[in-house]
C-alpha positions in Angstrom: 0.0 -0.1 -0.2 1.1 3.6 -1.1 1.8 6.1 1.7 1.4 9.8 0.5 2.6 12.3 3.4 2.8 15.9 3.4 5.9 17.6 5.9 5.0 20.8 6.2 8.1 22.2 8.6 7.3 25.9 8.7 4.1 25.1 10.4 5.4 22.4 12.5 2.5 19.6 10.7 3.2 16.4 9.3 -0.3 14.3 7.8 -0.8 11.4 5.8 -3.3 12.0 2.9 -6.2 9.4 3.5 -6.8 8.4 0.4 -3.7 7.6 -1.9 -4.2 10.0 -5.3 -5.4 6.9 -8.2 -3.0 8.4 -10.4 0.5 10.8 -10.4 1.6 12.8 -12.8 5.0 14.4 -13.3 5.8 16.8 -16.1 9.4 17.4 -16.9 10.2 20.6 -18.8 12.7 21.3 -21.1 14.6 25.1 -21.4 16.1 25.4 -24.5 16.2 27.8 -26.9 16.4 28.9 -30.5 18.5 31.4 -31.2 18.8 33.4 -34.9 22.4 33.5 -36.5 23.5 36.7 -38.5 24.6 34.8 -41.4 23.9 31.2 -39.9 20.7 31.1 -39.6 18.5 29.2 -36.6 20.7 27.1 -34.2 19.5 25.6 -30.9 20.8 25.6 -27.7 20.2 22.8 -25.1 20.5 23.4 -21.2 19.6 21.7 -18.5 15.9 20.1 -17.5 13.5 22.5 -15.8 11.9 22.5 -12.2 9.1 19.0 -13.2 5.5 19.5 -12.7 3.3 17.4 -10.3 -0.4 16.3 -10.1 -2.1 14.9 -9.1 -5.8 14.2 -7.6 -6.9 13.2 -3.9 -10.4 12.1 -2.3 -10.7 14.2 1.5 -13.4 11.5 3.0 -15.8 13.2 5.9 -15.8 9.9 7.7 -12.7 7.1 8.2 -14.3 3.8 5.9 -13.0 1.1 4.7 -9.9 1.9 2.6 -9.3 4.6 3.9 -5.8 5.1 6.0 -7.3 5.0 10.1 -4.3 5.6 11.8 -4.0 9.2 11.9 -7.8 9.9 10.3 -8.1 14.3 10.0 -11.4 15.4 8.2 -11.2 17.4 4.5 -11.1 21.1 6.4 -7.6 20.2 8.2 -6.0 19.6 4.3 -8.3 22.2 3.0 -6.7 25.2 5.5 -3.4 23.4 5.3 -2.8 24.1 0.9 -4.7 27.5 1.6 -1.7 27.6 4.0 1.4 26.6 2.2 0.3 29.0 -0.4 0.0 32.0 1.2 2.3 31.5 3.4 4.9 31.4 0.2 6.9 28.2 1.0 7.2 24.9 0.1 6.8 21.6 1.8 8.0 18.2 1.3 5.7 15.0 0.3 7.0 11.7 1.1 5.8 8.8 -0.8 6.3 4.8 1.2 4.9 2.1 -0.4 4.8 -0.6 3.2 5.2 -3.8 2.2 3.3 -7.1 4.4 6.4 -8.5 6.5 6.4 -4.7 7.9 9.3 -3.1 5.9 9.1 -0.1 4.1 10.0 0.7 0.3 10.9 4.4 -0.1 9.5 5.5 -2.7 10.1 9.5 -3.2 11.0 12.5 -1.4 10.6 15.9 -2.9 10.0 19.2 -2.2 7.4 20.9 -3.7 5.4 24.9 -3.9 1.3 24.3 -4.5 1.2 26.6 -7.6 -2.9 26.4 -7.6 -5.3 23.4 -6.6 -9.2 23.7 -7.4 -11.3 22.0 -4.8 -14.8 19.9 -5.8 -17.4 18.3 -4.1 -19.8 15.9 -6.2 -23.6 15.6 -5.8 -24.8 12.3 -3.8 -22.0 12.9 -1.8 -22.1 15.8 0.3 -19.1 16.7 3.2 -16.5 14.2 0.4 -14.2 16.3 -1.0 -12.2 16.2 -4.2 -8.6 18.5 -4.5 -7.2 18.3 -7.7 -3.5 19.7 -6.8 -1.0 21.2 -9.2 3.0 21.4 -8.0 6.1 22.5 -8.8 9.4 21.6 -7.7 11.6 23.6 -5.5 14.3 24.4 -5.4 16.9 26.4 -3.3 20.5 28.2 -4.0 23.4 27.5 -1.6 23.9 30.5 1.2 27.5 31.2 0.7 29.9 33.4 2.3 32.2 34.9 1.4 36.1 35.6 3.5 38.5 37.6 1.4 42.0 36.9 2.6 45.2 38.4 0.7 45.1 35.8 -1.9 41.3 37.0 -2.6 38.2 35.7 -2.1 37.2 32.3 -0.9 33.6 31.4 -1.0 32.5 28.6 1.0 29.2 26.7 1.8 27.6 27.8 5.5 26.5 24.7 7.0 25.2 23.9 10.1 26.9 21.4 12.7 24.8 19.0 14.4 26.2 15.9 16.6 24.3 13.3 16.0 24.7 9.1 17.2 26.7 7.0 15.3 23.8 4.6 15.1 20.3 3.9 14.5 17.6 1.0 15.0 15.3 0.8 12.7 11.4 0.8 13.5 8.3 -0.3 12.5 7.5 2.3 10.5 10.6 3.9 9.7 11.7 5.1 6.6 15.3 6.3 5.9 13.6 9.7 5.0 11.9 9.9 8.7 15.5 8.3 10.4 17.9 10.8 9.0 15.3 14.1 9.5 15.3 12.9 13.0 18.8 12.0 13.4 21.0 14.4 11.3 18.3 17.4 11.0 17.6 17.0 7.1 15.0 14.3 5.7 17.3 15.4 2.4 20.2 13.2 4.5 18.7 9.9 3.4 21.0 9.4 0.7 23.9 9.5 2.3 22.4 6.9 5.3 21.8 4.7 2.4 25.2 4.8 1.1 26.8 4.5 4.4 25.3 1.4 4.3 25.3 -0.5 1.3 21.3 0.1 0.6 20.2 0.9 -2.8 17.3 1.7 -4.4 14.5 1.4 -3.3 16.0 2.3 -0.3 14.5 -1.2 2.0 14.9 -1.7 5.6 13.4 -3.9 8.3 13.1 -3.4 12.1 15.7 -4.4 13.9 17.7 -3.1 11.3 21.1 -1.6 12.6 22.3 1.9 10.8 25.4 3.7 11.0 24.9 7.0 10.9 28.6 8.4 10.8 
């Protein structure tokens, strides 16, 4: 079973969508340009791939019915307010996709920082209280923050990173995934790939309860 988890650090909110989307669409945008040169005609300039656009529809049911994730069920108004606040705050959020296996292991499906570009709320006749939300999202990237230090030999730039003392290892618990382990132990879920590499874990990043992971 797939699980879609929204982590909105700005308001310290983590919530799982009650019903996983049936269709998840990713569009990759090109940024190539065409330039018309004198005496040479048109030439193509190939550039790096642009930001991904993500879209899907999600059902927000009014009741905790069969087929709905009931471990931490939240009513539609909670998510409608969350989506509105994310846009109003002008902040990105993290979307984590997991797949739980029958034996208790968790397969890490994805981890994306996204912004909400727009969304549409629908309520179908005969389904009062159930809402459908069509979300239009875009990949979010940040520039590295650097500081410049002037020396006798010139200007030297270095990336500013916060240091954090961490444990040397961690024992996996039921329901864990590499992202939430990296978030809790290292301060950033995006460091999950480092944990995977350190422990020889490859995609789809399967871990199991009782497994000992090296963190440093």
